C-alpha positions, 0 to 999 in steps of 0.5 A: 500500499506504501503512498496510497497507506501514508496518505490515510495515515496523514488525512485520518490523523487530521481528522482523528485529532480533532476528537482525540490526543495524539496516542489516542488518534495513533492507535485507531488509525495504525489499528483501522490501517492493519484491518485495512491491509487484512481486508484488501488481502482478504478481498483479492483472494475471494476475487481469485475464487469469483467467491461473490459472497466473501467478495461482497463481504470483504468489500462492505467491510473495507467500506466501513474502514474507510469511512471510519478513517475519513475517506468517505468518497474512497470508502462509498465505492466499496459499496458497489459490491453489495449494490450490484449483488442485490440487483442480481448481477453476475460474479463478473460485473461484482468483481469489475465493479469492486476492481474499479474502487480498488483502482480508485482507493489507490489512485490519487484522487480525493485522498 
C-alpha cells in the first residue's frame, strides 16, 4: 500500500486529532490501517476465487474501515459490490465494480 497508506494515515490523523489526543489517534489509525490491509488481502483472494459472497463481505468491510478513517468517497466506492449483488448482477460484474473501487482507492483522487 506504500504511499497510499501514508496518505490515508495523514488524512485520518488530521480528522482523529480533532477528537482524540495524539496517542489515542495514532492507535486508532494504526489499527484501522492494519485492518484495511488484512481486508484488502482477503478481498483479493475472494476475487481470485470468484467467491461472490466473500467479495461482497470484504468489500463492505473495507467500505466501513475507510468511512471510519474519514475517506468517505473512497469508502462509498466499495458499496458497489453490495449494490450489484442486490441487483442480481453476475460475479464478473461485481468483480469489475470492486476492481474499479480498488483502482480508485489507489489513485491520487480525493485523498
